Structure formats: structure tokens, C-alpha cells
N, C-alpha and C positions, 0 to 999 in steps of 0.2 A: 562541526559539520552539521548541516541541516538536511533533512530528508524532504525533498520536494517531489510531489507526484503530479503527473499530468493525467487528467481524467477525460476520457472521451466516451461519448454515447455511441454504442454500436448500432449499425443499421438494422440489425435483426432484433434489437431490444437489449436492454441491460447496459452496463457500464464497464469500462476497463480502466484500471489505474496502473500507470507505469512510473516507477521512481526514476528521476532524472539524475540522481547522484550515486546510487548503488543498483545492483541487479535484482530488483524486486518488481514483480508484475502480478496483478491479481484482477479478479473480475467479480461482479455481482449483478443480480437481476434488478435490484432496486437500490436506491441511494444508501439506505441504512445498512443493507447487507454488504455493500461495497465498503463502507466505512469500517465495519467489523472485520471484513476480510483483509483490509489494509493493516489494521492493528495486529491481526493474527500473523500475517506475512512478515511484518517487521519483527515480531517476537521470535518467529522461527528463524529468520535470517540472522538475528543476533543471539541465538540460543547459546552458543559456546563462547561468545565474545561480548564485552560490554557495549551497550548501545551508545551512540554519540551523546555527549553532555547535553542536557536539556531536552532530550527526546522523550516526549510523552507518548505512551502507548495506550 
């Protein structure tokens, strides 16, 4: 299983990332913040379960 995120730039600034394969959505004001928030959201989502093979967080 691969985690694929669609990233959109918001009209009022910032970015939104939505995973297309599982229920994960996060946002950030700048690109680097968004990347960190995606990593954190994936860790939280898989807190009680093993992440898919090959998933780098």
C-alpha cells in the first residue's frame, strides 16, 4: 500500500494535503511546515497499527 497525497494551495494562503488512499488530511502555512505536518499525521494515523511496508515517515 502506498500513501499518495494531493497537495493544493489554498486561496487564502497555505497548503492542504489530502491522502488519496486513507483518511488523512492536514495543512500548513508554508511548504516545509506542510511536509512536517504530513509526517506527523501519518505517525498519528498508524499509532496503534503498523504502517504499510516501505512507508517512510
